[in-house]
Residue frames as qw, qx, qy, qz and C-alpha x, y, z in Angstrom:
[[0.572, 0.595, 0.564, -0.022, -59.22, -256.20, 130.49],
 [0.354, 0.056, 0.395, 0.846, -58.35, -254.67, 127.17],
 [0.221, 0.242, 0.027, -0.944, -60.20, -251.65, 125.79],
 [0.472, -0.003, -0.635, -0.612, -62.21, -253.80, 123.38],
 [0.387, -0.252, -0.874, 0.150, -63.14, -256.25, 126.13],
 [0.025, -0.311, -0.497, 0.810, -64.29, -253.36, 128.32],
 [0.353, 0.133, -0.245, -0.893, -66.52, -252.00, 125.55],
 [0.595, -0.082, -0.688, -0.407, -68.19, -255.40, 125.29],
 [0.098, 0.020, -0.821, 0.562, -68.41, -255.84, 129.06],
 [0.360, -0.549, -0.672, -0.341, -71.95, -256.81, 130.04],
 [0.309, -0.654, 0.136, -0.677, -73.61, -254.66, 132.66],
 [0.884, -0.425, -0.083, -0.173, -73.98, -257.72, 134.92],
 [0.860, 0.046, -0.191, 0.470, -70.19, -258.19, 134.83],
 [0.199, 0.651, -0.166, 0.714, -69.42, -254.61, 135.82],
 [0.370, -0.241, -0.632, 0.637, -68.61, -253.56, 139.37],
 [0.178, -0.814, -0.451, -0.319, -71.39, -251.50, 140.92],
 [0.360, 0.050, -0.313, 0.877, -70.19, -248.23, 142.47],
 [0.223, -0.823, -0.489, -0.184, -72.27, -246.02, 144.77],
 [0.244, 0.356, -0.264, 0.863, -71.63, -242.60, 146.30],
 [0.413, -0.753, -0.502, 0.097, -72.79, -241.35, 149.71],
 [0.240, 0.586, -0.103, 0.767, -72.27, -237.80, 150.95],
 [0.269, -0.338, -0.568, 0.700, -71.97, -235.96, 154.22],
 [0.075, 0.839, 0.504, -0.191, -74.20, -232.93, 154.85],
 [0.490, 0.525, 0.156, 0.678, -71.56, -230.53, 153.56],
 [0.324, -0.911, -0.250, 0.052, -71.57, -228.24, 156.61],
 [0.322, -0.855, 0.306, 0.269, -67.82, -227.53, 156.70],
 [0.903, 0.337, 0.149, 0.223, -66.19, -228.64, 153.42],
 [0.306, -0.738, 0.380, 0.465, -62.50, -228.05, 152.80],
 [0.273, -0.092, 0.777, 0.560, -62.68, -229.69, 149.35],
 [0.512, 0.254, -0.198, -0.796, -64.96, -229.25, 146.36],
 [0.546, 0.013, 0.818, -0.179, -66.98, -232.46, 146.71],
 [0.692, 0.595, 0.270, -0.307, -69.06, -231.99, 143.55],
 [0.394, 0.771, -0.460, -0.194, -66.02, -231.39, 141.37],
 [0.226, -0.432, 0.872, -0.050, -64.22, -234.39, 142.89],
 [0.635, 0.208, 0.711, -0.218, -67.14, -236.76, 142.25],
 [0.632, 0.721, 0.019, -0.283, -67.57, -235.44, 138.70],
 [0.169, 0.712, -0.669, -0.129, -63.86, -236.06, 138.08],
 [0.395, -0.190, 0.892, -0.110, -64.10, -239.62, 139.42],
 [0.679, 0.439, 0.512, -0.289, -67.26, -240.36, 137.40],
 [0.501, 0.786, -0.217, -0.291, -65.77, -238.93, 134.20],
 [0.163, 0.637, -0.752, -0.050, -62.65, -241.08, 134.55],
 [0.719, -0.120, 0.635, -0.256, -64.32, -244.39, 135.53],
 [0.063, 0.247, -0.850, -0.462, -63.53, -247.19, 133.12],
 [0.641, -0.026, -0.419, -0.642, -66.25, -249.25, 131.45],
 [0.475, -0.057, -0.866, 0.148, -65.78, -252.06, 133.98],
 [0.042, -0.261, -0.632, 0.728, -67.73, -249.94, 136.50],
 [0.159, -0.575, -0.550, -0.584, -71.33, -248.80, 136.56],
 [0.070, -0.200, 0.401, -0.891, -72.83, -246.20, 138.88],
 [0.205, -0.470, -0.855, 0.086, -75.64, -247.12, 141.24],
 [0.239, -0.561, -0.091, -0.788, -78.43, -244.89, 142.44],
 [0.267, -0.247, 0.647, -0.670, -79.76, -244.71, 145.99],
 [0.800, 0.067, 0.131, -0.582, -82.72, -246.75, 144.75],
 [0.497, 0.379, -0.768, -0.142, -80.49, -249.63, 143.64],
 [0.882, -0.329, 0.028, -0.337, -81.86, -252.88, 145.10],
 [0.909, 0.162, -0.269, 0.275, -78.45, -254.52, 144.70],
 [0.596, -0.716, 0.095, 0.350, -75.62, -254.20, 147.21],
 [0.361, 0.883, -0.298, -0.031, -72.85, -252.10, 145.71],
 [0.884, 0.128, -0.241, 0.380, -69.46, -253.71, 145.14],
 [0.477, -0.035, -0.236, 0.846, -67.76, -250.50, 146.26],
 [0.121, -0.919, -0.375, -0.019, -69.16, -247.48, 148.09],
 [0.440, 0.269, -0.122, 0.848, -67.41, -244.13, 148.05],
 [0.302, -0.812, -0.437, 0.240, -68.20, -241.94, 151.04],
 [0.375, 0.490, 0.056, 0.785, -67.53, -238.29, 150.25],
 [0.409, -0.789, -0.351, 0.296, -67.10, -236.14, 153.36],
 [0.306, 0.880, 0.012, 0.362, -66.04, -232.53, 152.96],
 [0.138, -0.810, 0.452, -0.348, -63.88, -232.37, 156.09],
 [0.316, 0.365, -0.848, 0.220, -61.62, -234.61, 158.15],
 [0.474, -0.186, 0.600, -0.617, -64.25, -235.41, 160.80],
 [0.309, 0.019, -0.878, -0.364, -65.97, -237.84, 158.38],
 [0.404, -0.018, 0.538, -0.740, -69.17, -237.46, 160.40],
 [0.773, 0.203, -0.150, -0.583, -71.17, -239.41, 157.80],
 [0.426, 0.283, -0.859, 0.015, -69.10, -242.57, 158.37],
 [0.609, -0.226, 0.418, -0.635, -71.91, -244.39, 160.20],
 [0.230, -0.092, 0.969, 0.018, -72.56, -248.11, 160.64],
 [0.568, 0.425, 0.444, -0.547, -76.20, -247.61, 159.48],
 [0.676, 0.649, -0.086, -0.337, -75.32, -247.64, 155.79],
 [0.197, -0.571, 0.771, 0.202, -72.20, -249.83, 155.78],
 [0.586, 0.132, 0.799, -0.001, -74.26, -252.74, 154.43],
 [0.547, 0.742, 0.070, -0.382, -75.00, -250.77, 151.23],
 [0.547, 0.694, -0.466, -0.049, -71.59, -251.85, 149.86],
 [0.958, -0.093, -0.191, 0.190, -69.19, -254.75, 150.23],
 [0.645, -0.125, -0.083, 0.749, -66.21, -252.38, 150.46],
 [0.010, -0.971, -0.230, 0.071, -65.87, -248.67, 151.19],
 [0.528, 0.237, -0.042, 0.814, -63.45, -245.94, 150.17],
 [0.261, -0.839, -0.391, 0.275, -63.64, -243.00, 152.59],
 [0.352, 0.480, 0.037, 0.803, -62.86, -239.49, 151.38],
 [0.401, -0.798, -0.379, 0.241, -62.65, -237.11, 154.34],
 [0.073, -0.932, 0.157, 0.318, -61.45, -233.64, 153.42],
 [0.384, 0.743, -0.537, -0.110, -57.92, -233.92, 152.05],
 [0.295, -0.362, 0.879, -0.097, -57.62, -237.64, 152.79],
 [0.782, 0.109, -0.438, -0.430, -58.57, -241.00, 151.30],
 [0.877, -0.223, -0.421, 0.060, -59.00, -243.88, 153.73],
 [0.544, -0.832, -0.007, 0.110, -57.47, -241.57, 156.35],
 [0.689, -0.108, 0.213, 0.684, -54.23, -241.04, 154.42],
 [0.038, 0.805, 0.052, -0.590, -53.52, -237.35, 153.73],
 [0.533, 0.256, 0.545, 0.595, -53.33, -236.17, 150.12],
 [0.041, 0.260, -0.097, -0.960, -53.55, -232.89, 148.22],
 [0.571, 0.463, 0.403, -0.545, -57.03, -232.19, 146.84],
 [0.476, 0.605, -0.420, -0.482, -55.72, -232.33, 143.26],
 [0.192, 0.324, -0.923, -0.078, -54.66, -235.99, 143.81],
 [0.529, -0.015, 0.646, -0.551, -57.82, -237.31, 145.50],
 [0.813, 0.368, -0.010, -0.451, -59.60, -238.53, 142.34],
 [0.546, 0.514, -0.661, -0.036, -56.49, -240.37, 141.12],
 [0.112, -0.293, 0.857, -0.409, -56.04, -242.07, 144.51],
 [0.679, 0.141, 0.458, -0.556, -59.69, -243.17, 144.55],
 [0.772, 0.475, -0.258, -0.335, -59.47, -244.49, 140.98],
 [0.336, 0.463, -0.810, 0.131, -56.36, -246.51, 141.91],
 [0.333, -0.135, 0.784, -0.506, -58.15, -247.95, 144.96],
 [0.780, 0.267, 0.116, -0.554, -61.05, -249.02, 142.74],
 [0.641, 0.475, -0.581, -0.160, -58.65, -251.27, 140.84],
 [0.074, -0.385, 0.857, -0.333, -57.70, -253.23, 143.98]]
């Protein structure tokens, strides 16, 4: 979509994104800063969901502070059609420097 088309994009046509978090007991990354960076850089074709959203998310982003990804549980997998898993310094279990995590997630959102 072009910039003008994105500005005119109806909310119903946007992809719904939701975030889930681990408990934060042993973080090796700054989860809050990472999520703020992702949210700030999201294009207009996406809209953020809340936990109260009655609609299944198009994409869920699980934000775990360490590599154990303990919050990756089947209980909430039905909240989204597709998931991107951030676990410490990795995205979908591929290692990456913390400074690159937001960019990797944003690129995966385009797929």
